[in-house]
Jmol script that loads the backbone (N, CA, C; Angstrom):
load data "model"
ATOM      1  N   MET A   1      -5.069  17.860   1.579  1.00  0.00           N
ATOM      2  CA  MET A   1      -4.142  16.913   1.958  1.00  0.00           C
ATOM      3  C   MET A   1      -2.883  17.358   2.581  1.00  0.00           C
ATOM      4  N   SER A   2      -2.540  18.699   2.126  1.00  0.00           N
ATOM      5  CA  SER A   2      -1.261  19.263   2.736  1.00  0.00           C
ATOM      6  C   SER A   2      -1.335  19.521   4.398  1.00  0.00           C
ATOM      7  N   MET A   3      -2.661  19.702   4.756  1.00  0.00           N
ATOM      8  CA  MET A   3      -2.829  19.961   6.241  1.00  0.00           C
ATOM      9  C   MET A   3      -2.621  18.687   6.941  1.00  0.00           C
ATOM     10  N   VAL A   4      -3.213  17.543   6.315  1.00  0.00           N
ATOM     11  CA  VAL A   4      -3.102  16.102   6.956  1.00  0.00           C
ATOM     12  C   VAL A   4      -1.691  15.844   7.044  1.00  0.00           C
ATOM     13  N   LEU A   5      -0.885  15.965   5.941  1.00  0.00           N
ATOM     14  CA  LEU A   5       0.468  15.681   5.986  1.00  0.00           C
ATOM     15  C   LEU A   5       1.311  16.516   6.939  1.00  0.00           C
ATOM     16  N   GLN A   6       0.907  17.706   6.988  1.00  0.00           N
ATOM     17  CA  GLN A   6       1.631  18.594   7.924  1.00  0.00           C
ATOM     18  C   GLN A   6       1.328  18.293   9.452  1.00  0.00           C
ATOM     19  N   ALA A   7       0.169  18.002   9.642  1.00  0.00           N
ATOM     20  CA  ALA A   7      -0.271  17.518  11.119  1.00  0.00           C
ATOM     21  C   ALA A   7       0.391  16.089  11.405  1.00  0.00           C
ATOM     22  N   ALA A   8       0.487  15.189  10.442  1.00  0.00           N
ATOM     23  CA  ALA A   8       1.141  13.946  10.676  1.00  0.00           C
ATOM     24  C   ALA A   8       2.598  14.100  11.039  1.00  0.00           C
ATOM     25  N   SER A   9       3.224  14.905  10.018  1.00  0.00           N
ATOM     26  CA  SER A   9       4.729  15.134  10.330  1.00  0.00           C
ATOM     27  C   SER A   9       5.111  15.919  11.536  1.00  0.00           C
ATOM     28  N   GLU A  10       4.125  16.674  12.110  1.00  0.00           N
ATOM     29  CA  GLU A  10       4.346  17.296  13.461  1.00  0.00           C
ATOM     30  C   GLU A  10       4.135  16.304  14.728  1.00  0.00           C
ATOM     31  N   GLY A  11       3.647  15.139  14.215  1.00  0.00           N
ATOM     32  CA  GLY A  11       3.304  14.227  15.467  1.00  0.00           C
ATOM     33  C   GLY A  11       1.917  14.144  15.934  1.00  0.00           C
ATOM     34  N   LEU A  12       1.119  14.652  15.278  1.00  0.00           N
ATOM     35  CA  LEU A  12      -0.307  14.877  15.712  1.00  0.00           C
ATOM     36  C   LEU A  12      -1.331  13.762  15.352  1.00  0.00           C
ATOM     37  N   GLY A  13      -0.625  12.779  14.722  1.00  0.00           N
ATOM     38  CA  GLY A  13      -1.550  11.590  14.294  1.00  0.00           C
ATOM     39  C   GLY A  13      -0.940  10.793  13.101  1.00  0.00           C
ATOM     40  N   ILE A  14      -1.869   9.847  12.620  1.00  0.00           N
ATOM     41  CA  ILE A  14      -1.535   9.084  11.245  1.00  0.00           C
ATOM     42  C   ILE A  14      -2.231   9.563  10.283  1.00  0.00           C
ATOM     43  N   ALA A  15      -1.575   9.628   8.967  1.00  0.00           N
ATOM     44  CA  ALA A  15      -2.194  10.232   7.839  1.00  0.00           C
ATOM     45  C   ALA A  15      -2.482   8.993   6.821  1.00  0.00           C
ATOM     46  N   CYS A  16      -3.586   8.985   6.295  1.00  0.00           N
ATOM     47  CA  CYS A  16      -3.731   8.006   5.386  1.00  0.00           C
ATOM     48  C   CYS A  16      -3.995   8.784   3.886  1.00  0.00           C
ATOM     49  N   VAL A  17      -2.919   8.724   3.211  1.00  0.00           N
ATOM     50  CA  VAL A  17      -2.851   9.436   1.779  1.00  0.00           C
ATOM     51  C   VAL A  17      -2.015   8.711   0.884  1.00  0.00           C
ATOM     52  N   MET A  18      -2.253   9.210  -0.376  1.00  0.00           N
ATOM     53  CA  MET A  18      -1.479   8.365  -1.449  1.00  0.00           C
ATOM     54  C   MET A  18      -0.104   8.431  -1.302  1.00  0.00           C
ATOM     55  N   ALA A  19       0.576   7.390  -1.622  1.00  0.00           N
ATOM     56  CA  ALA A  19       2.172   7.501  -1.587  1.00  0.00           C
ATOM     57  C   ALA A  19       2.823   8.424  -2.256  1.00  0.00           C
ATOM     58  N   ASP A  20       2.522   8.829  -3.425  1.00  0.00           N
ATOM     59  CA  ASP A  20       3.252   9.995  -4.129  1.00  0.00           C
ATOM     60  C   ASP A  20       3.207  11.098  -3.286  1.00  0.00           C
ATOM     61  N   GLN A  21       1.997  11.304  -2.697  1.00  0.00           N
ATOM     62  CA  GLN A  21       1.979  12.718  -1.769  1.00  0.00           C
ATOM     63  C   GLN A  21       2.803  12.578  -0.522  1.00  0.00           C
ATOM     64  N   ALA A  22       2.983  11.534   0.023  1.00  0.00           N
ATOM     65  CA  ALA A  22       3.719  11.395   1.245  1.00  0.00           C
ATOM     66  C   ALA A  22       5.320  11.136   0.958  1.00  0.00           C
ATOM     67  N   ALA A  23       5.511  10.809  -0.282  1.00  0.00           N
ATOM     68  CA  ALA A  23       7.028  10.526  -0.543  1.00  0.00           C
ATOM     69  C   ALA A  23       8.158  11.539  -0.220  1.00  0.00           C
ATOM     70  N   PRO A  24       7.685  12.791  -0.409  1.00  0.00           N
ATOM     71  CA  PRO A  24       8.888  13.892   0.139  1.00  0.00           C
ATOM     72  C   PRO A  24       8.970  13.777   1.541  1.00  0.00           C
ATOM     73  N   TYR A  25       7.789  13.575   2.265  1.00  0.00           N
ATOM     74  CA  TYR A  25       7.944  13.589   3.802  1.00  0.00           C
ATOM     75  C   TYR A  25       8.638  12.291   4.212  1.00  0.00           C
ATOM     76  N   ILE A  26       8.516  11.180   3.538  1.00  0.00           N
ATOM     77  CA  ILE A  26       9.183   9.894   3.874  1.00  0.00           C
ATOM     78  C   ILE A  26      10.545   9.911   3.439  1.00  0.00           C
ATOM     79  N   ALA A  27      10.949  10.677   2.411  1.00  0.00           N
ATOM     80  CA  ALA A  27      12.289  10.628   1.908  1.00  0.00           C
ATOM     81  C   ALA A  27      13.128  11.296   2.847  1.00  0.00           C
ATOM     82  N   ASP A  28      12.637  12.556   3.456  1.00  0.00           N
ATOM     83  CA  ASP A  28      13.423  13.292   4.275  1.00  0.00           C
ATOM     84  C   ASP A  28      13.283  12.905   5.945  1.00  0.00           C
ATOM     85  N   GLY A  29      12.523  11.913   6.053  1.00  0.00           N
ATOM     86  CA  GLY A  29      12.374  11.371   7.549  1.00  0.00           C
ATOM     87  C   GLY A  29      11.430  12.010   8.232  1.00  0.00           C
ATOM     88  N   ARG A  30      10.472  12.724   7.719  1.00  0.00           N
ATOM     89  CA  ARG A  30       9.479  13.346   8.596  1.00  0.00           C
ATOM     90  C   ARG A  30       8.341  12.500   8.876  1.00  0.00           C
ATOM     91  N   LEU A  31       8.138  11.604   7.990  1.00  0.00           N
ATOM     92  CA  LEU A  31       7.053  10.569   8.179  1.00  0.00           C
ATOM     93  C   LEU A  31       7.817   9.040   7.990  1.00  0.00           C
ATOM     94  N   VAL A  32       7.094   8.325   8.532  1.00  0.00           N
ATOM     95  CA  VAL A  32       7.400   6.725   8.142  1.00  0.00           C
ATOM     96  C   VAL A  32       6.091   6.033   7.695  1.00  0.00           C
ATOM     97  N   ARG A  33       6.362   5.046   6.909  1.00  0.00           N
ATOM     98  CA  ARG A  33       5.409   4.149   6.345  1.00  0.00           C
ATOM     99  C   ARG A  33       4.907   3.272   7.473  1.00  0.00           C
ATOM    100  N   LEU A  34       3.659   3.003   7.487  1.00  0.00           N
ATOM    101  CA  LEU A  34       2.996   2.182   8.347  1.00  0.00           C
ATOM    102  C   LEU A  34       2.257   1.221   7.495  1.00  0.00           C
ATOM    103  N   LEU A  35       2.080   0.014   7.934  1.00  0.00           N
ATOM    104  CA  LEU A  35       1.168  -1.114   7.366  1.00  0.00           C
ATOM    105  C   LEU A  35       1.529  -1.163   5.806  1.00  0.00           C
ATOM    106  N   ASP A  36       2.765  -1.557   5.589  1.00  0.00           N
ATOM    107  CA  ASP A  36       3.355  -1.792   4.233  1.00  0.00           C
ATOM    108  C   ASP A  36       2.496  -2.733   3.585  1.00  0.00           C
ATOM    109  N   ASP A  37       2.281  -3.872   4.211  1.00  0.00           N
ATOM    110  CA  ASP A  37       1.584  -4.978   3.494  1.00  0.00           C
ATOM    111  C   ASP A  37       0.097  -4.549   3.106  1.00  0.00           C
ATOM    112  N   TRP A  38      -0.289  -3.495   3.570  1.00  0.00           N
ATOM    113  CA  TRP A  38      -1.705  -3.076   3.109  1.00  0.00           C
ATOM    114  C   TRP A  38      -1.703  -1.935   2.222  1.00  0.00           C
ATOM    115  N   CYS A  39      -0.536  -1.641   1.662  1.00  0.00           N
ATOM    116  CA  CYS A  39      -0.325  -0.617   0.720  1.00  0.00           C
ATOM    117  C   CYS A  39      -0.023  -1.122  -0.517  1.00  0.00           C
ATOM    118  N   PRO A  40      -1.016  -1.628  -1.378  1.00  0.00           N
ATOM    119  CA  PRO A  40      -0.812  -2.112  -2.619  1.00  0.00           C
ATOM    120  C   PRO A  40      -0.304  -1.133  -3.779  1.00  0.00           C
ATOM    121  N   PRO A  41       0.577  -1.302  -4.719  1.00  0.00           N
ATOM    122  CA  PRO A  41       0.978  -0.303  -5.550  1.00  0.00           C
ATOM    123  C   PRO A  41      -0.192   0.143  -6.396  1.00  0.00           C
ATOM    124  N   PHE A  42      -0.016   1.499  -6.884  1.00  0.00           N
ATOM    125  CA  PHE A  42      -1.251   2.108  -7.639  1.00  0.00           C
ATOM    126  C   PHE A  42      -0.867   1.528  -9.091  1.00  0.00           C
ATOM    127  N   ALA A  43      -1.923   0.880  -9.660  1.00  0.00           N
ATOM    128  CA  ALA A  43      -1.635   0.231 -11.004  1.00  0.00           C
ATOM    129  C   ALA A  43      -2.074   1.247 -12.056  1.00  0.00           C
ATOM    130  N   GLY A  44      -2.780   2.329 -11.740  1.00  0.00           N
ATOM    131  CA  GLY A  44      -3.276   3.374 -12.797  1.00  0.00           C
ATOM    132  C   GLY A  44      -4.710   3.221 -12.870  1.00  0.00           C
ATOM    133  N   TYR A  45      -5.221   4.148 -13.714  1.00  0.00           N
ATOM    134  CA  TYR A  45      -6.669   4.270 -13.841  1.00  0.00           C
ATOM    135  C   TYR A  45      -7.093   3.033 -14.892  1.00  0.00           C
ATOM    136  N   HIS A  46      -8.256   2.578 -14.604  1.00  0.00           N
ATOM    137  CA  HIS A  46      -9.138   1.687 -15.498  1.00  0.00           C
ATOM    138  C   HIS A  46     -10.262   2.192 -15.865  1.00  0.00           C
ATOM    139  N   LEU A  47     -10.603   2.284 -17.005  1.00  0.00           N
ATOM    140  CA  LEU A  47     -11.951   2.760 -17.561  1.00  0.00           C
ATOM    141  C   LEU A  47     -12.546   1.675 -18.117  1.00  0.00           C
ATOM    142  N   TYR A  48     -13.832   1.535 -18.080  1.00  0.00           N
ATOM    143  CA  TYR A  48     -14.817   0.712 -18.820  1.00  0.00           C
ATOM    144  C   TYR A  48     -15.898   1.391 -19.429  1.00  0.00           C
ATOM    145  N   TYR A  49     -16.032   1.477 -20.633  1.00  0.00           N
ATOM    146  CA  TYR A  49     -17.301   2.132 -21.241  1.00  0.00           C
ATOM    147  C   TYR A  49     -17.555   1.015 -22.381  1.00  0.00           C
ATOM    148  N   PRO A  50     -18.846   0.708 -22.485  1.00  0.00           N
ATOM    149  CA  PRO A  50     -19.189  -0.370 -23.328  1.00  0.00           C
ATOM    150  C   PRO A  50     -19.260  -0.035 -24.855  1.00  0.00           C
ATOM    151  N   ASP A  51     -19.377   1.318 -25.206  1.00  0.00           N
ATOM    152  CA  ASP A  51     -19.668   1.560 -26.646  1.00  0.00           C
ATOM    153  C   ASP A  51     -18.841   2.749 -26.841  1.00  0.00           C
ATOM    154  N   ARG A  52     -17.974   2.771 -27.894  1.00  0.00           N
ATOM    155  CA  ARG A  52     -17.216   3.868 -28.316  1.00  0.00           C
ATOM    156  C   ARG A  52     -17.915   4.836 -29.140  1.00  0.00           C
ATOM    157  N   ARG A  53     -19.028   4.549 -29.570  1.00  0.00           N
ATOM    158  CA  ARG A  53     -19.681   5.532 -30.564  1.00  0.00           C
ATOM    159  C   ARG A  53     -20.542   6.567 -29.679  1.00  0.00           C
ATOM    160  N   GLN A  54     -20.512   7.842 -30.082  1.00  0.00           N
ATOM    161  CA  GLN A  54     -21.052   9.004 -29.697  1.00  0.00           C
ATOM    162  C   GLN A  54     -20.807   9.079 -27.914  1.00  0.00           C
ATOM    163  N   LEU A  55     -19.557   9.262 -27.812  1.00  0.00           N
ATOM    164  CA  LEU A  55     -19.176   9.467 -26.353  1.00  0.00           C
ATOM    165  C   LEU A  55     -19.396  10.972 -26.089  1.00  0.00           C
ATOM    166  N   PRO A  56     -19.874  11.277 -24.852  1.00  0.00           N
ATOM    167  CA  PRO A  56     -19.975  12.782 -24.633  1.00  0.00           C
ATOM    168  C   PRO A  56     -18.582  13.343 -24.728  1.00  0.00           C
ATOM    169  N   PRO A  57     -18.860  14.628 -25.126  1.00  0.00           N
ATOM    170  CA  PRO A  57     -17.382  15.454 -25.144  1.00  0.00           C
ATOM    171  C   PRO A  57     -16.699  15.445 -23.767  1.00  0.00           C
ATOM    172  N   ALA A  58     -17.283  15.632 -22.657  1.00  0.00           N
ATOM    173  CA  ALA A  58     -16.578  15.636 -21.434  1.00  0.00           C
ATOM    174  C   ALA A  58     -15.742  14.375 -21.025  1.00  0.00           C
ATOM    175  N   PHE A  59     -16.436  13.410 -21.361  1.00  0.00           N
ATOM    176  CA  PHE A  59     -15.891  12.072 -21.206  1.00  0.00           C
ATOM    177  C   PHE A  59     -14.662  11.651 -21.999  1.00  0.00           C
ATOM    178  N   SER A  60     -14.764  12.149 -23.446  1.00  0.00           N
ATOM    179  CA  SER A  60     -13.641  12.284 -24.352  1.00  0.00           C
ATOM    180  C   SER A  60     -12.493  12.926 -23.749  1.00  0.00           C
ATOM    181  N   LEU A  61     -12.606  14.032 -23.282  1.00  0.00           N
ATOM    182  CA  LEU A  61     -11.727  14.907 -22.738  1.00  0.00           C
ATOM    183  C   LEU A  61     -11.119  14.206 -21.277  1.00  0.00           C
ATOM    184  N   LEU A  62     -11.897  13.581 -20.704  1.00  0.00           N
ATOM    185  CA  LEU A  62     -11.351  12.976 -19.511  1.00  0.00           C
ATOM    186  C   LEU A  62     -10.505  11.751 -19.890  1.00  0.00           C
ATOM    187  N   VAL A  63     -10.702  10.970 -20.901  1.00  0.00           N
ATOM    188  CA  VAL A  63      -9.951   9.868 -21.419  1.00  0.00           C
ATOM    189  C   VAL A  63      -8.709  10.322 -21.926  1.00  0.00           C
ATOM    190  N   ALA A  64      -8.811  11.466 -22.663  1.00  0.00           N
ATOM    191  CA  ALA A  64      -7.445  12.054 -23.335  1.00  0.00           C
ATOM    192  C   ALA A  64      -6.613  12.581 -22.185  1.00  0.00           C
ATOM    193  N   ALA A  65      -7.311  13.195 -21.150  1.00  0.00           N
ATOM    194  CA  ALA A  65      -6.360  13.659 -20.025  1.00  0.00           C
ATOM    195  C   ALA A  65      -5.576  12.500 -19.400  1.00  0.00           C
ATOM    196  N   LEU A  66      -6.252  11.490 -19.043  1.00  0.00           N
ATOM    197  CA  LEU A  66      -5.731  10.308 -18.324  1.00  0.00           C
ATOM    198  C   LEU A  66      -4.776   9.910 -19.305  1.00  0.00           C
ATOM    199  N   ARG A  67      -4.887   9.593 -20.600  1.00  0.00           N
ATOM    200  CA  ARG A  67      -4.000   8.915 -21.381  1.00  0.00           C
ATOM    201  C   ARG A  67      -2.543   9.828 -21.412  1.00  0.00           C
ATOM    202  N   HIS A  68      -2.793  11.275 -21.451  1.00  0.00           N
ATOM    203  CA  HIS A  68      -1.597  12.158 -21.546  1.00  0.00           C
ATOM    204  C   HIS A  68      -0.846  12.029 -20.268  1.00  0.00           C
ATOM    205  N   GLY A  69      -1.686  11.952 -19.145  1.00  0.00           N
ATOM    206  CA  GLY A  69      -0.967  11.740 -17.975  1.00  0.00           C
ATOM    207  C   GLY A  69      -0.221  10.529 -17.642  1.00  0.00           C
ATOM    208  N   ALA A  70      -0.621   9.484 -18.378  1.00  0.00           N
ATOM    209  CA  ALA A  70      -0.020   8.117 -18.196  1.00  0.00           C
ATOM    210  C   ALA A  70       1.339   8.080 -18.962  1.00  0.00           C
ATOM    211  N   HIS A  71       1.624   9.160 -20.054  1.00  0.00           N
ATOM    212  CA  HIS A  71       2.728   8.946 -20.664  1.00  0.00           C
ATOM    213  C   HIS A  71       3.841   9.722 -20.071  1.00  0.00           C
ATOM    214  N   ARG A  72       3.494  10.480 -18.961  1.00  0.00           N
ATOM    215  CA  ARG A  72       4.638  11.386 -18.503  1.00  0.00           C
ATOM    216  C   ARG A  72       5.770  10.449 -17.834  1.00  0.00           C
TER     217      ARG A  72
END
end "model"
wireframe off; spacefill off
backbone 0.3
color backbone group
């Protein structure tokens, strides 16, 4: 993603990236937002799993990591 942002900031095209990745570039004027109406805010992750019994350990770790990241 950094190469995409660098190329866009050097005038080589348009970058389609997450807003938080482009924020420093936008803040210092290297990039401008385009199509604001088409950029909905990121509401966060949503997980659906029908049964809480016997979850695979890897899935349990993913859920824990996402929960931890949401509280920062």
